[in-house]
C-alpha positions as a printed Julia matrix, in Angstrom:
126×3 Matrix{Float64}:
 -2.93  29.1    -33.65
 -3.51  32.82   -34.04
 -4.73  34.46   -37.21
 -2.12  36.71   -38.83
 -3.1   39.76   -40.86
  0.0   39.85   -43.06
  3.18  38.03   -43.97
  4.94  36.55   -40.98
  7.85  34.28   -40.09
  7.49  31.41   -37.68
  7.15  27.67   -37.37
  3.67  27.63   -35.82
  1.82  27.15   -39.1
 -0.52  24.54   -40.53
  0.37  23.53   -44.07
 -2.04  21.45   -46.17
 -3.28  19.29   -43.26
 -5.01  20.29   -40.05
 -2.55  20.19   -37.18
  0.55  19.53   -39.29
  3.32  20.59   -38.65
  1.89  22.82   -35.92
  3.22  21.76   -32.51
  5.47  18.98   -33.84
  8.77  20.86   -33.65
 11.21  22.33   -36.09
 12.07  19.03   -37.79
  8.47  18.56   -38.92
  8.34  22.2    -40.0
 11.42  21.77   -42.19
  9.95  18.57   -43.63
  6.82  20.55   -44.47
  8.94  23.21   -46.17
 10.69  20.48   -48.16
  7.3   19.1    -49.2
  6.19  22.58   -50.28
  9.41  22.96   -52.28
  8.92  19.62   -54.07
  5.25  20.33   -54.82
  6.12  23.68   -56.37
  8.92  22.09   -58.46
  6.4   19.6    -59.84
  3.86  22.39   -60.43
  6.37  24.41   -62.44
  7.45  21.42   -64.5
  3.82  20.54   -65.2
  3.13  24.12   -66.24
  6.01  24.06   -68.74
  5.06  20.83   -70.5
  2.54  20.95   -73.34
 -0.79  19.21   -72.75
 -1.86  18.31   -76.26
 -0.51  17.89   -79.74
 -2.17  19.26   -82.89
 -3.25  15.79   -84.05
 -4.36  14.23   -80.77
 -6.26  10.96   -81.16
 -9.73  10.69   -79.69
 -8.76   7.7    -77.55
 -6.15   9.78   -75.7
 -8.7   12.22   -74.26
 -9.1   10.3    -70.98
 -5.36  10.16   -70.14
 -5.02  13.84   -71.03
 -8.0   14.69   -68.84
 -6.4   12.77   -65.95
 -3.12  14.64   -66.52
 -5.02  17.93   -66.54
 -6.68  16.98   -63.25
 -3.27  16.16   -61.74
 -1.86  19.5    -62.89
 -4.83  21.34   -61.41
 -4.5   19.45   -58.11
 -0.82  20.36   -57.84
 -1.58  24.01   -58.62
 -4.27  24.12   -55.92
 -1.91  22.53   -53.38
  0.63  25.27   -54.08
 -2.13  27.86   -53.71
 -3.14  26.39   -50.34
  0.47  26.59   -49.19
  0.75  30.24   -50.22
 -2.43  31.37   -48.44
 -0.86  30.56   -45.06
  0.91  33.94   -45.51
  3.99  32.45   -43.86
  7.0   34.1    -45.46
  9.12  30.93   -45.17
  6.5   28.9    -47.02
  6.16  31.55   -49.73
  9.95  31.7    -50.16
 10.07  27.91   -50.55
  7.3   28.07   -53.17
  9.28  30.68   -55.12
 12.51  28.67   -54.83
 10.63  25.57   -55.97
  9.26  27.3    -59.05
 12.71  28.64   -59.93
 14.31  25.22   -59.41
 11.61  23.55   -61.52
 12.1   26.04   -64.34
 15.89  25.79   -64.29
 15.86  22.0    -63.95
 13.46  21.37   -66.81
 15.11  23.98   -69.04
 18.56  22.48   -68.53
 17.18  18.96   -69.03
 15.56  19.93   -72.33
 18.61  21.83   -73.57
 20.88  18.89   -72.74
 18.72  16.06   -74.06
 16.99  17.9    -76.92
 19.42  20.52   -78.24
 18.14  22.98   -80.81
 19.25  22.17   -84.35
 21.97  24.42   -85.7
 20.86  26.3    -88.79
 23.19  26.18   -91.75
 23.81  29.22   -93.86
 22.61  29.23   -97.5
 26.25  29.54   -98.6
 26.99  26.1    -97.09
 24.08  24.59   -99.04
 25.41  25.98  -102.34
 28.83  24.39  -101.8
 27.36  20.93  -101.33
């Protein structure tokens, strides 16, 4: 594998693991791009969810620390994918972040709609 000095297109890239998908054909390359897409979707969804609440109990520190470690691991995996400087991988990371944002936003708006404010005039009539 040659070292590239800038962004480049091609399927001869190693993503996350040494030797994968390099030399395994286009099917493995597209599977790797799908993996990159899914990892970046999870990274975006993790970034949008709050970590703590104002009155967090002391016994919940360990699970929150484990969740923070998971979020950091996912963020570093996305970073490792991006530093390949392969334009296809970077495009999949961007699409994954957009899909994660849109998916979680639509899920929250559908399942947890914002309450509709009533006008003070409606309160006076009641």
